[in-house]
C-alpha positions as CSV (number, residue, x, y, z in Angstrom):
1,M,42.5,33.8,-31.2
2,P,45.1,31.0,-30.8
3,A,48.2,31.4,-33.0
4,H,47.3,28.4,-35.1
5,T,43.7,29.4,-35.8
6,L,43.2,30.7,-39.4
7,P,42.0,34.3,-39.6
8,R,39.0,34.8,-41.9
9,V,41.1,36.5,-44.6
10,L,43.2,33.3,-44.9
11,E,40.2,31.0,-44.8
12,V,38.7,32.9,-47.7
13,A,42.0,32.7,-49.7
14,L,42.2,29.0,-49.2
15,A,38.5,28.3,-50.1
16,A,38.3,25.6,-52.7
17,P,36.8,26.6,-56.1
18,G,33.8,24.8,-57.5
19,G,34.3,21.6,-59.5
20,R,32.6,18.5,-60.7
21,C,32.8,14.9,-59.5
22,Y,35.4,13.6,-62.0
23,R,34.6,10.2,-63.6
24,H,31.8,9.4,-61.3
25,C,28.6,11.5,-61.7
26,E,29.9,14.8,-63.1
27,R,27.7,16.6,-60.6
28,P,29.0,19.6,-58.6
29,V,31.3,18.9,-55.7
30,R,30.5,20.7,-52.4
31,T,32.9,21.6,-49.7
32,R,31.7,20.9,-46.1
33,R,33.5,22.2,-43.1
34,L,33.7,19.5,-40.4
35,R,34.1,19.8,-36.6
36,S,37.5,18.7,-35.5
37,P,39.3,18.0,-32.2
38,L,42.3,19.5,-33.9
39,P,42.6,23.3,-33.7
40,G,42.7,23.9,-37.5
41,T,40.1,23.7,-40.2
42,W,38.9,20.4,-41.5
43,Q,37.0,20.2,-44.8
44,V,35.7,17.5,-47.1
45,R,34.9,18.0,-50.8
46,A,32.3,15.4,-52.0
47,C,29.6,15.0,-54.6
48,P,25.9,14.7,-53.6
49,A,26.3,10.8,-53.7
50,G,29.1,11.1,-51.1
51,V,32.1,10.3,-53.3
52,V,35.1,12.2,-51.8
53,S,37.3,14.3,-54.0
54,V,39.7,15.4,-51.3
55,V,39.8,15.9,-47.5
56,V,41.8,18.9,-46.4
57,Y,43.1,19.9,-43.0
58,T,44.6,23.4,-42.6
59,E,46.5,24.9,-39.6
60,W,48.7,28.0,-39.2
61,V,51.8,26.3,-37.8
62,R,55.3,25.4,-38.8
63,R,55.3,21.8,-37.9
64,D,54.4,18.7,-40.0
65,L,50.7,17.9,-39.3
66,S,50.6,14.6,-41.2
67,Q,50.7,12.3,-38.2
68,D,47.9,14.2,-36.4
69,V,45.8,14.1,-39.5
70,L,46.6,10.4,-40.1
71,H,45.4,9.5,-36.5
72,L,42.3,11.7,-36.9
73,L,41.3,10.1,-40.3
74,R,41.9,6.6,-39.0
75,G,39.4,7.3,-36.2
76,H,36.7,8.2,-38.7
77,T,37.4,5.6,-41.4
78,V,36.0,2.0,-41.8
79,P,38.2,0.1,-42.0
80,R,41.0,2.1,-40.4
81,S,43.5,0.4,-42.8
82,L,42.1,2.4,-45.7
83,V,44.1,5.4,-44.5
84,H,47.7,5.3,-45.6
85,A,50.5,7.8,-44.9
86,R,51.4,7.7,-48.6
87,D,47.9,9.1,-49.4
88,L,48.6,12.3,-47.4
89,R,50.3,15.3,-49.0
90,L,51.7,18.1,-46.9
91,A,51.9,21.6,-48.4
92,T,52.9,25.0,-47.2
93,R,50.9,27.8,-48.7
94,H,52.4,31.3,-48.8
95,G,51.1,34.8,-49.5
96,P,51.7,35.3,-53.2
97,E,49.7,32.2,-54.2
98,L,46.8,33.2,-51.9
99,G,46.0,36.6,-53.4
100,T,46.6,40.2,-52.5
101,A,44.6,40.4,-49.2
102,A,46.1,37.2,-47.8
103,E,49.6,38.3,-48.9
104,R,49.3,41.6,-47.1
105,F,48.0,39.9,-44.0
106,L,50.8,37.4,-44.0
107,A,53.4,40.1,-44.6
108,R,52.3,41.8,-41.3
109,A,52.0,38.6,-39.4
110,R,54.4,37.8,-36.6
111,P,56.0,35.3,-36.5
112,R,56.1,34.9,-40.3
113,R,55.2,31.5,-41.3
114,G,53.2,29.7,-44.0
115,I,50.0,27.9,-43.7
116,R,50.3,24.1,-43.4
117,V,47.8,22.1,-45.5
118,V,47.4,18.3,-45.4
119,Y,45.5,16.8,-48.3
120,W,44.0,13.2,-48.2
121,R,43.0,11.9,-51.5
122,V,42.2,8.2,-52.3
123,Y,42.0,7.5,-56.0
124,P,39.6,4.8,-57.3
125,F,41.2,1.4,-56.7
126,Q,40.4,-2.3,-57.3
127,G,38.9,-4.2,-54.4
128,K,39.6,-7.8,-53.5
129,D,36.6,-8.8,-55.6
130,G,38.1,-7.0,-58.7
131,A,35.4,-4.2,-58.7
132,E,36.4,-0.6,-58.7
133,R,36.0,1.1,-55.3
134,R,35.9,4.7,-54.3
135,L,36.1,6.7,-51.1
136,F,32.8,7.8,-49.7
137,V,31.8,9.9,-46.8
138,C,28.6,9.7,-44.7
139,L,27.7,13.0,-43.0
140,R,24.4,12.0,-41.5
141,T,23.5,13.6,-38.2
142,R,23.1,10.3,-36.5
143,H,26.9,10.1,-36.5
144,P,28.8,12.4,-34.1
145,T,31.6,12.5,-36.7
146,P,31.8,11.8,-40.5
147,V,32.4,8.2,-41.6
148,F,34.7,7.5,-44.5
149,F,34.4,4.2,-46.2
150,A,35.3,2.5,-49.5
151,A,32.4,1.2,-51.7
152,P,31.7,0.4,-55.4
153,S,31.1,3.4,-57.6
154,S,27.4,2.6,-57.7
155,A,27.0,3.0,-54.0
156,T,25.9,6.2,-52.1
157,A,26.6,7.6,-48.7
158,G,23.6,5.6,-47.5
159,D,25.7,2.5,-47.8
160,C,27.7,3.6,-44.8
161,P,28.8,0.7,-42.7
162,S,28.0,2.6,-39.5
163,C,24.5,3.2,-40.7
164,A,24.1,-0.4,-41.7
165,A,25.3,-1.5,-38.2
166,V,22.6,0.6,-36.6
167,R,19.9,-0.8,-39.0
168,R,21.0,-4.4,-38.2
169,S,20.9,-3.8,-34.5
170,T,17.6,-1.8,-34.4
171,P,14.3,-3.7,-34.9
172,R,12.3,-2.4,-37.9
173,R,9.4,-1.1,-35.7
174,A,11.8,1.0,-33.6
175,R,13.4,2.5,-36.7
176,K,10.0,3.7,-38.1
177,R,9.3,5.7,-34.8
178,R,12.5,7.7,-35.1
């Protein structure tokens, strides 16, 4: 296992608790693990409609991961300008806050280091049209990667700009056969 890969005991300790979609639909938020070209663990917490609570990237290294995560997120966000460095938060998590099993594991680990976590959270904001907008994620299998986008609160993940581009470029008869 590479030095930066999280052992299972640490993944369990870092697992996000349940929760509800605050000020949107009050439905349960689910955590989905995503494939990543980066060596760590990438997760998104979103409600069933696709409203993102937080995106989390975790790796067991000493260095600041913010620039790597910024680049990765910009590659998956429409438009890329939605991702700002100011919306990323870097944290180092240590044994005592992760529970007894993780604390014991980290105490034996060589070299001793914390776990770096980068959080991306985009709070509701006002669009150019004055309407409130939120961050959504589309995790449909037709995309090789997730697509993050801003949309009005009444939208769903189905309003994804990448999905819309496919619908516009594919004749209606061809879509029905899929």
